[in-house]
C-alpha positions in Angstrom: 14.3 -28.9 -0.1 12.3 -26.4 2.0 15.6 -24.9 3.4 16.9 -24.5 -0.2 13.7 -22.8 -1.2 13.8 -20.4 1.7 17.5 -19.6 0.9 16.7 -19.0 -2.7 13.8 -16.7 -1.9 15.9 -14.8 0.6 18.6 -14.3 -1.9 16.1 -13.1 -4.5 14.7 -10.6 -2.0 18.1 -9.3 -1.2 18.8 -8.7 -4.9 15.4 -7.0 -5.2 16.2 -4.6 -2.4 19.6 -3.8 -3.9 18.1 -3.0 -7.3 14.9 -1.1 -6.5 15.6 2.6 -6.3 16.0 3.5 -2.6 14.0 6.7 -2.8 11.0 4.7 -4.1 11.1 2.2 -1.2 11.5 5.0 1.3 8.6 7.1 0.0 6.4 4.0 -0.2 7.1 3.0 3.4 6.4 6.6 4.5 3.1 6.6 2.6 2.0 3.4 4.3 3.0 4.6 7.7 1.3 8.0 7.3 -1.8 6.5 5.7 -2.4 4.3 8.7 -1.8 7.1 11.2 -4.1 9.5 9.3 -6.8 6.8 9.2 -7.4 7.7 12.9 -9.1 11.0 11.9 -12.5 11.0 10.2 -13.5 13.7 7.8 -16.6 15.8 8.7 -19.1 15.5 5.8 -22.6 17.1 5.8 -24.3 14.0 4.7 -25.0 11.0 6.9 -24.7 8.3 4.2 -21.1 9.1 3.5 -18.0 8.8 5.7 -14.3 9.2 5.0 -11.0 9.3 6.9 -7.9 11.4 6.3 -5.9 8.4 5.2 -7.3 9.0 1.7 -5.1 12.0 1.2 -2.0 9.9 1.0 -3.2 6.3 0.2 -3.1 7.2 -3.6 0.7 7.3 -3.4 1.0 3.8 -2.1 -1.1 2.5 -5.0 0.8 4.7 -7.5 4.1 3.1 -6.2 2.7 -0.4 -6.4 1.7 0.2 -10.0 5.1 1.2 -11.2 6.8 -1.6 -9.2 4.4 -4.2 -10.7 4.9 -2.8 -14.2 8.7 -2.9 -14.0 9.6 -5.7 -11.5 6.4 -7.8 -11.5 3.7 -8.6 -9.0 5.8 -10.7 -6.8 8.4 -8.0 -6.2 5.7 -5.4 -5.6 4.0 -7.6 -3.0 7.3 -8.3 -1.3 8.1 -4.6 -1.0 4.5 -4.1 0.3 5.1 -6.8 3.0 8.4 -5.0 3.9 6.5 -1.7 4.2 3.9 -3.3 6.5 6.6 -4.8 8.8 8.3 -1.5 9.1 5.0 0.2 9.7 4.1 -2.2 12.5 7.6 -1.7 14.0 7.1 2.0 14.2 3.6 1.6 15.4 5.1 -0.4 18.3 7.6 2.4 19.0 4.8 5.0 19.0 2.8 2.8 21.4 5.8 2.6 23.7 6.2 6.3 23.5 2.6 6.8 24.5 3.3 4.9 27.7 6.1 7.1 28.8 5.1 9.7 31.3 5.3 13.2 29.9 3.3 16.0 28.4 2.7 16.8 24.7 3.4 20.4 23.7 -0.1 20.8 22.2 -1.8 19.8 25.5 -1.0 23.1 27.3 -4.6 24.4 27.3 -5.7 25.6 30.7 -8.0 23.2 32.4 -7.8 20.5 29.7 -4.1 19.4 29.8 -4.8 15.9 31.1 -7.7 15.2 28.6 -5.8 16.5 25.6 -2.5 14.8 26.6 -4.4 11.5 27.0 -6.1 11.9 23.6 -2.7 12.6 21.9 -1.2 9.5 23.6 -4.0 7.4 22.3 -3.9 8.8 18.8 -0.1 8.3 18.3 0.0 5.2 20.4 -2.7 3.7 18.2 -5.3 1.2 19.0 -5.0 -2.5 18.2 -8.1 -2.7 16.0 -7.0 0.3 13.8 -3.6 -1.2 13.3 -5.0 -4.7 12.7 -7.7 -3.5 10.4 -5.5 -1.2 8.3 -2.8 -3.9 8.0 -5.2 -6.6 6.9 -7.0 -4.3 4.5 -3.8 -3.0 2.9 -2.2 -6.4 2.5 -5.3 -7.8 0.9 -5.7 -4.8 -1.4 -2.0 -4.9 -2.4 -2.2 -8.5 -3.5 -5.4 -7.7 -5.5 -3.9 -4.6 -7.0 -0.6 -6.2 -8.0 -2.1 -9.3 -9.5 -4.9 -7.4 -11.4 -2.3 -4.9 -12.7 -0.2 -7.7 -14.0 -3.2 -9.5 -15.4 -4.4 -6.5 -17.4 -0.9 -5.9 -18.7 -0.9 -9.5 -20.2 -3.8 -8.5 -22.4 -1.6 -6.2 -24.4 0.3 -8.4 -26.7 1.4 -5.9 -29.4 2.5 -2.9 -27.2 2.7 -3.9 -23.6 4.9 -1.0 -22.7 2.7 1.7 -24.4 0.8 4.5 -22.7 -2.6 2.8 -23.2 -1.5 -0.4 -21.6 -0.1 1.5 -18.6 -3.1 3.6 -18.1 -5.6 0.7 -18.3 -3.6 -1.5 -16.0 -3.2 1.4 -13.5 -6.8 2.4 -13.6 -8.3 -1.1 -13.3 -5.9 -2.3 -10.6 -6.3 0.9 -8.5 -10.0 0.8 -8.7 -10.3 -2.8 -7.6 -7.4 -2.5 -5.0 -8.7 0.7 -3.5 -12.2 -0.6 -3.2 -11.0 -3.7 -1.4 -8.8 -1.7 0.9 -11.4 0.8 1.9 -14.2 -1.8 2.2 -12.2 -4.2 4.4 -11.0 -1.4 6.7 -14.5 0.1 6.9 -16.1 -3.2 7.7 -13.4 -4.4 10.2 -12.8 -1.1 12.0 -15.3 1.6 11.2 -18.4 -0.5 11.3 -17.7 -2.4 14.6 -15.8 0.3 16.5 -16.9 3.7 15.1 -20.5 2.8 14.5 -20.6 3.3 10.7 -23.5 1.7 8.9 -23.0 -0.8 6.1 -24.2 1.9 3.7 -21.5 4.3 4.9 -18.9 1.5 4.6 -19.8 0.8 1.0 -20.1 4.5 0.1 -16.7 5.1 1.7 -15.2 2.4 -0.3 -16.7 3.7 -3.6 -15.9 7.3 -2.8 -12.3 6.4 -1.8 -11.9 4.5 -5.1 -13.2 7.5 -7.1 -10.7 9.8 -5.4 -7.9 7.4 -6.1 -8.9 7.2 -9.7 -8.9 11.0 -9.9 -5.3 11.0 -8.5 -4.4 8.4 -11.1 -5.7 10.8 -13.8 -3.4 13.4 -12.5 -0.3 11.2 -11.9 -0.6 8.4 -14.4 1.9 10.1 -16.8 4.6 10.5 -14.2 4.2 6.8 -13.4 4.4 5.9 -17.1 7.5 8.1 -17.5 9.2 6.5 -14.6 8.7 3.0 -15.9 9.9 4.0 -19.3 13.0 5.6 -17.8 13.7 2.6 -15.6 13.6 0.3 -18.6 15.8 2.6 -20.7 18.4 2.8 -17.9 18.1 -1.0 -17.2 17.1 -0.4 -13.6 16.8 -3.6 -11.6 18.5 -5.7 -14.4 20.1 -8.0 -12.0 16.8 -8.9 -10.3 14.9 -9.2 -13.6 17.6 -11.5 -15.0 17.5 -13.6 -11.9 13.7 -13.9 -12.0 13.8 -14.8 -15.8 16.3 -17.5 -15.1 14.2 -19.0 -12.3 11.0 -18.9 -14.3 12.8 -20.7 -17.2 14.1 -23.3 -14.7 10.6 -23.8 -13.3 9.2 -24.2 -16.7 11.9 -26.7 -17.7 11.3 -28.7 -14.5 7.5 -28.8 -15.1 8.1 -30.0 -18.7 10.3 -32.8 -17.5 7.7 -34.0 -15.1 
């Protein structure tokens, strides 16, 4: 029974990968990878109660992508693509770590008298540290699940026009606000608080500020997201996967009714 379940899930995942536009998956994975790399750099802000890192300049794209994936393919598909992105990110983090162990000199380290210090700093930045990788992975996975489920849940409230602009905007805003707050807060508490010395106030203000920045980005890019989902539906993008999921849900409903 378990073997059949795993086989069915694997087949469904293969169909999903075949039907989701390749460019969307590639850009999503790149956003996750660059977001975690940029999280190593903090932003200098002239107030001591606020702290941010540079991951915020690209993290909006990851949530933008999850919103359009959830809207068209459903929360399960969006979460599975997220897990794939996390696995790829961890793999390339491992490659960067191995590269940092290779003896050699970075081009930017040629500063007279400081070559060794700068080269070591670059190795540690690109090689990563276990707590940054662990914290960012845990935070993003938790926030992705929250984002995708809340996006789907808000969408269920619109019975008359679930594919309208109002429905898309509300589900994108609510899910992004909750998901981004969860992402920023978990990372700040797990990594920044314990390893960078941030206060709890800084962790919370970082989470709130990051959420507000993401909502600002949603305000700029919500219409492209809405347009993409409308276009996908019109062109029947992912039809094979959607039909497969529809059939499985009907079978599950029938089985539950028979019980």
